[in-house]
PLY file of the C-alpha trace (Angstrom):
ply
format ascii 1.0
element vertex 70
property float x
property float y
property float z
element edge 69
property int vertex1
property int vertex2
end_header
9.90 5.49 -18.43
13.54 6.30 -17.73
12.83 10.05 -17.57
10.01 9.48 -15.09
12.18 7.25 -12.90
15.08 9.71 -12.97
12.78 12.62 -12.11
11.19 10.72 -9.23
14.61 9.79 -7.85
15.84 13.39 -8.12
12.74 14.70 -6.34
12.66 11.95 -3.68
9.26 10.79 -4.88
8.57 7.25 -3.64
9.04 4.54 -6.25
7.80 1.03 -5.60
9.04 -1.50 -8.14
6.50 -4.28 -8.69
8.01 -7.53 -9.91
5.54 -9.76 -11.73
5.76 -13.54 -12.13
9.31 -14.05 -10.89
10.87 -10.95 -12.45
14.06 -9.88 -10.69
15.31 -6.41 -9.83
18.19 -5.38 -12.04
21.52 -4.81 -10.35
23.03 -1.34 -10.10
25.50 -2.32 -12.84
22.69 -3.31 -15.20
21.02 0.10 -15.02
22.04 3.40 -16.62
23.95 5.57 -14.15
21.19 8.18 -13.84
18.69 5.62 -12.50
21.04 3.13 -10.83
19.59 4.00 -7.38
16.50 2.10 -8.48
18.35 -1.15 -7.75
18.49 -0.27 -4.04
14.72 0.08 -3.61
12.53 -2.51 -1.96
10.16 -4.18 -4.38
6.84 -5.97 -4.19
6.59 -9.40 -5.80
3.32 -10.35 -7.47
2.21 -13.59 -9.09
-0.13 -12.50 -11.84
-3.55 -14.05 -11.59
-6.79 -12.27 -12.09
-8.19 -12.46 -8.62
-9.68 -9.97 -6.24
-7.45 -11.23 -3.43
-4.26 -10.49 -5.38
-5.48 -7.00 -6.18
-6.37 -6.31 -2.53
-3.00 -7.65 -1.39
-1.14 -5.48 -3.90
-3.00 -2.38 -2.72
-2.23 -3.28 0.91
1.45 -3.85 0.08
1.74 -0.52 -1.73
0.02 1.30 1.13
2.40 -0.29 3.63
5.42 0.61 1.50
4.25 4.24 1.33
3.72 4.37 5.09
7.19 2.92 5.66
8.73 5.46 3.26
7.16 8.42 5.10
0 1
1 2
2 3
3 4
4 5
5 6
6 7
7 8
8 9
9 10
10 11
11 12
12 13
13 14
14 15
15 16
16 17
17 18
18 19
19 20
20 21
21 22
22 23
23 24
24 25
25 26
26 27
27 28
28 29
29 30
30 31
31 32
32 33
33 34
34 35
35 36
36 37
37 38
38 39
39 40
40 41
41 42
42 43
43 44
44 45
45 46
46 47
47 48
48 49
49 50
50 51
51 52
52 53
53 54
54 55
55 56
56 57
57 58
58 59
59 60
60 61
61 62
62 63
63 64
64 65
65 66
66 67
67 68
68 69
């Protein structure tokens, strides 16, 4: 996973961290130097429940994040 994150950061490929069930973004200091920029990215928070509404909302949130990044 680290290689993929580093490569995406180097190539300016959008990365959208998805935080599930109260997970928190790590701080810059908690990450290895080569992927520390990850801590600066906006994330999407999701409460995990198997429901169609949550899935639709996640898709909508990701689409909006991609539009905003463009």
